[in-house]
C-alpha positions in Angstrom: -13.5 13.8 -7.2 -13.2 13.7 -10.9 -9.5 12.9 -10.9 -10.1 9.8 -8.5 -13.2 8.9 -10.6 -10.6 9.1 -13.7 -8.1 6.8 -11.9 -10.6 4.3 -10.9 -11.8 4.0 -14.6 -8.1 3.5 -15.3 -7.5 1.0 -13.0 -10.7 -1.1 -14.0 -10.0 -0.4 -17.8 -6.5 -2.5 -17.0 -8.2 -4.9 -15.0 -10.8 -5.5 -18.1 -8.0 -5.5 -20.8 -6.4 -8.3 -18.8 -9.4 -10.3 -18.7 -9.5 -9.7 -22.6 -5.8 -11.1 -22.8 -6.8 -13.9 -20.3 -8.9 -15.3 -22.9 -7.4 -14.5 -26.1 -4.0 -15.8 -24.8 -5.7 -19.2 -24.1 -9.1 -20.9 -25.4 -11.9 -19.9 -23.2 -12.3 -23.6 -22.1 -8.8 -23.6 -20.9 -9.0 -20.5 -18.8 -12.2 -21.5 -17.5 -11.1 -24.7 -16.2 -9.1 -23.3 -13.3 -12.3 -22.2 -11.8 -14.0 -25.5 -12.5 -11.2 -27.4 -10.2 -10.0 -24.8 -7.9 -10.5 -25.6 -4.1 -12.5 -23.1 -2.9 -12.0 -23.2 0.7 -8.3 -22.2 0.4 -9.5 -19.3 -2.0 -11.7 -18.1 0.9 -8.6 -18.1 3.5 -6.6 -16.2 0.8 -9.4 -13.8 1.0 -9.8 -13.8 4.6 -6.1 -12.7 4.9 -7.3 -9.5 3.5 -10.1 -9.0 6.0 -7.2 -10.3 8.4 -5.2 -7.1 7.0 -7.8 -4.5 7.5 -8.4 -5.9 11.2 -4.4 -5.5 11.9 -4.3 -2.2 10.2 -7.2 -0.9 12.4 -5.2 -2.2 15.5 -2.1 -0.8 14.4 -3.8 2.7 13.8 -5.3 2.3 17.5 -1.7 1.8 18.6 -0.2 4.7 17.0 -3.2 7.4 18.0 -2.7 6.2 21.9 0.8 6.9 22.0 0.0 10.3 20.9 -3.3 11.2 22.7 -2.3 9.1 25.9 -5.2 9.0 28.3 -8.0 10.4 25.9 -10.6 8.8 24.8 -10.1 7.1 21.5 -12.5 8.8 18.9 -13.0 5.6 17.1 -13.0 5.3 13.0 -9.9 3.1 12.7 -11.5 0.3 10.7 -13.0 2.8 8.2 -10.3 4.7 8.1 -7.6 1.7 7.0 -10.8 0.9 4.5 -10.6 4.2 3.1 -6.9 4.3 2.8 -6.8 1.0 0.7 -9.4 2.2 -1.6 -8.0 5.8 -2.6 -4.3 4.2 -2.4 -5.9 1.7 -4.8 -6.9 4.4 -7.0 -4.4 6.8 -7.1 -0.9 6.7 -8.5 2.0 6.1 -6.2 -0.7 5.2 -3.7 -0.5 9.1 -3.2 -4.2 9.7 -1.6 -4.2 7.0 1.2 -2.4 9.1 3.6 -5.2 11.8 3.3 -8.0 9.6 3.1 -6.7 8.1 6.6 -6.3 11.5 7.9 -9.6 12.5 6.6 -11.7 9.8 8.1 -9.8 10.0 11.6 -10.3 14.0 11.7 -14.1 13.4 10.9 -14.4 11.3 13.8 -12.7 13.9 16.1 -9.2 13.3 15.9 -6.8 16.3 15.4 -5.8 17.0 12.2 -2.1 17.5 13.2 -2.0 14.0 15.2 -3.8 12.2 12.4 -1.2 13.3 9.7 1.4 12.6 11.8 0.0 9.1 12.4 -0.1 8.5 8.9 3.4 9.7 7.9 4.4 7.4 10.7 2.5 4.6 9.4 3.9 5.1 6.1 7.3 5.4 6.7 7.3 2.3 8.9 5.5 0.3 6.0 8.5 1.4 3.6 11.3 0.3 6.2 9.5 -3.2 6.9 8.8 -3.8 3.3 12.5 -3.0 2.0 13.7 -4.7 5.2 11.5 -8.0 4.2 12.5 -7.7 0.6 16.1 -7.6 1.3 16.0 -10.7 4.0 13.8 -12.6 1.2 15.9 -11.8 -1.4 19.4 -13.6 0.6 17.1 -16.5 1.3 15.7 -17.2 -2.0 19.0 -15.8 -4.0 19.6 -18.9 -5.6 16.3 -19.5 -7.2 15.6 -16.0 -7.9 19.0 -15.7 -10.2 18.5 -19.4 -11.8 14.7 -19.0 -12.4 13.9 -15.2 -13.0 15.6 -13.7 -16.3 17.6 -10.3 -15.7 16.5 -10.4 -12.2 18.8 -7.7 -11.0 17.5 -5.5 -13.5 14.3 -5.1 -12.0 15.3 -5.5 -8.3 18.5 -3.1 -7.9 16.5 -0.1 -9.3 13.8 -0.7 -7.2 16.2 -1.0 -3.7 17.8 2.1 -4.9 14.8 4.1 -5.3 13.0 3.0 -2.2 16.2 3.6 -0.1 16.7 7.2 -1.5 13.3 7.9 -0.7 13.8 6.5 3.0 17.0 8.5 2.8 15.4 11.9 1.9 12.6 11.2 4.8 15.5 10.5 7.4 17.3 13.5 6.3 14.1 15.6 6.6 14.1 14.7 10.2 17.6 15.5 11.2 18.6 19.1 12.4 21.1 21.5 10.8 22.7 21.6 7.3 21.5 18.2 6.3 18.1 19.0 6.7 18.2 22.1 5.0 20.4 21.1 2.0 17.9 18.2 1.7 14.9 20.5 1.7 16.6 22.6 -0.9 17.6 19.8 -3.1 14.2 18.2 -3.1 12.3 21.5 -3.7 14.9 22.3 -6.7 14.1 19.2 -8.0 10.2 19.9 -7.9 10.9 23.1 -9.5 12.4 21.8 -12.4 10.1 18.9 -13.1 6.9 20.0 -11.9 6.9 23.9 -11.9 3.1 24.2 -11.8 2.8 22.6 -8.6 5.8 23.9 -6.9 3.8 26.0 -4.5 1.1 23.1 -3.7 4.3 20.5 -3.0 6.2 23.0 -0.8 3.4 23.8 1.3 2.5 20.2 1.6 5.9 18.8 2.4 6.3 21.8 5.0 3.4 20.8 6.7 3.6 17.1 6.5 7.3 16.9 7.6 6.7 19.2 10.9 4.0 16.7 11.7 6.2 13.7 11.1 9.2 15.2 13.3 6.4 15.9 16.0 5.0 12.5 16.0 8.3 10.8 15.9 9.7 13.0 18.7 6.4 12.0 20.8 6.4 8.2 19.6 10.4 7.8 20.6 9.5 8.3 24.1 7.6 5.4 24.5 9.5 2.2 22.8 7.1 -0.1 23.5 4.6 1.6 20.8 7.1 1.1 18.4 7.4 -2.7 19.2 3.8 -3.2 18.8 3.7 -0.8 15.9 6.4 -2.8 14.0 5.1 -6.4 14.8 1.5 -5.5 13.7 2.2 -3.5 10.5 5.0 -6.7 9.8 1.7 -8.9 10.6 -0.2 -6.6 8.1 2.0 -7.4 5.2 2.5 -11.0 5.7 -1.4 -11.0 5.3 -1.3 -9.5 2.0 2.2 -11.4 0.9 0.6 -14.8 1.6 -2.5 -14.6 -0.5 -0.5 -16.3 -3.7 0.3 -19.2 -1.6 -2.9 -19.9 -0.1 -4.0 -19.4 -3.8 -0.9 -22.4 -4.9 -2.7 -24.9 -2.5 -6.3 -23.7 -4.0 -5.0 -24.1 -7.4 -2.0 -26.6 -7.4 -3.4 -28.7 -4.6 -0.1 -28.3 -2.5 2.0 -26.1 -0.7 4.9 -27.0 -2.4 7.8 -24.2 -2.5 5.1 -22.0 -0.8 8.0 -20.0 1.2 9.8 -19.2 -1.8 6.3 -18.0 -3.6 6.0 -15.8 -0.2 9.4 -14.5 -0.8 8.4 -13.6 -4.8 5.3 -11.9 -3.4 7.3 -9.8 -1.0 9.8 -8.9 -4.1 6.6 -8.3 -6.3 5.1 -5.6 -3.8 8.2 -4.2 -3.6 9.6 -3.9 -7.1 5.9 -2.4 -7.9 5.7 0.1 -5.6 6.9 2.9 -7.8 5.0 2.0 -10.9 3.0 5.6 -11.7 -0.5 3.9 -12.5 -3.2 3.6 -10.3 -2.8 0.8 -7.9 0.3 0.0 -9.7 -2.0 -1.4 -12.4 -0.1 -3.1 -15.4 3.0 -3.0 -13.8 2.1 -5.3 -11.0 0.7 -8.1 -13.4 3.9 -7.8 -15.5 6.3 -8.3 -12.5 3.7 -11.0 -11.1 4.0 -12.8 -14.5 7.7 -13.3 -13.5 7.8 -13.9 -10.2 4.5 -15.6 -8.9 3.2 -16.9 -12.1 6.2 -19.7 -12.7 5.0 -21.4 -9.0 1.4 -22.5 -10.8 3.1 -24.9 -13.4 -0.5 -26.7 -14.3 -2.6 -23.4 -14.7 -2.6 -20.7 -17.3 -0.3 -17.8 -16.0 -2.5 -14.9 -17.1 -5.9 -16.5 -14.9 -3.6 -17.2 -11.8 -2.5 -13.4 -12.1 -6.2 -12.3 -12.4 -7.2 -14.3 -9.2 -4.4 -12.8 -7.3 -5.3 -9.3 -8.3 -8.9 -9.9 -7.9 -8.2 -10.9 -4.2 -5.3 -8.8 -3.5 -6.2 -5.4 -5.5 -9.9 -5.4 -6.7 -11.1 -6.5 -3.0 -9.7 -3.1 -1.7 -11.6 -1.4 -4.6 -15.0 -3.1 -3.7 -14.9 -3.2 0.2 -12.9 0.0 0.7 -15.4 1.9 -1.8 -18.0 0.9 0.5 -15.9 2.1 3.7 -15.1 5.1 1.9 -18.6 6.0 1.1 -19.6 5.4 4.8 -17.2 7.9 5.8 -18.3 10.5 3.6 -22.0 10.1 4.7 -21.5 9.9 8.6 -21.6 13.0 10.6 -19.0 15.0 12.0 -18.0 14.4 15.8 -19.5 16.5 18.0 -17.3 19.5 19.0 -14.8 18.8 16.6 -12.7 21.6 15.2 -11.5 20.4 12.3 -14.2 19.7 9.8 -12.6 18.2 6.8 -14.6 17.8 3.8 -14.5 15.6 0.7 -12.9 18.3 -1.3 -10.1 18.8 1.2 -9.3 15.2 0.7 -9.4 15.4 -2.9 -6.9 18.4 -2.9 -4.4 16.6 -0.4 -4.7 13.6 -2.9 -3.8 15.9 -6.0 -1.1 17.8 -4.0 1.1 14.4 -3.7 0.4 13.8 -7.5 
């Protein structure tokens, strides 16, 4: 718990620094002017997009769960699981605590731990695949704008694509059988032993358990292609909900949707390019990349004020509402007959293992 609190303070501290910079970069009057002229109806729509993200996420979790439990009754907890996932993801480096939070919530509601783990990893895998695919499609659509307007764009874009592709490649290699899978496991664990020897045993144990669950889940899921389709459509819609937030901000602040599609593409790229920033909720890195990719569309407004509003809606709202959901999960009783009585400490240990 202490580690999560430290991460939370880091994320909030960076936000506080950003507010100070916002008022020192421009005069206080200029920084506040944006709040006087903004169209709050469209800002509300932007905030509702985050709510839509959670609703679609809960439906996606329900679809994945249904594919694995079949005719069994869904024990519920899907919406709270998504809220908890987003909250813990927002305050842990690389969003590493999100999966344990999802599993913790679903397990506490009575779902089998193995199924919960499999569901969480498949969901995370689909998220990475879809974000990379959308980023590449967006890049080719808006290539001319990006190369013309963003200084040294390839210096940010190519490393992010390479890291994401390698990560997905490792996961796929783990899923394979025979020599490739064994070679990949050995290579990854050698790197872990070299760079983080103190956590080698924990990471090795977690990796083995996680990918066994992932493989079993994929085997079940592969037999139900319609569930794959539903999950992909729902998770794509989830991603679009969070990507489209700055587009509604554009209408609220600038008064039009001009260049809205290009802004949507830039929001996708911002998310992908900051996924591997090693700070809680990518704090600091997300603001920096957004200043390059998102702020230029807001031609009449102070850039830092725009980025602050964007982070307030798309990031700090997850901390605020997600923390309420997570507290509700901690306080709710265990499901009757549940054999998997996960504890708060177990969740923290899992999050720590992933970091």
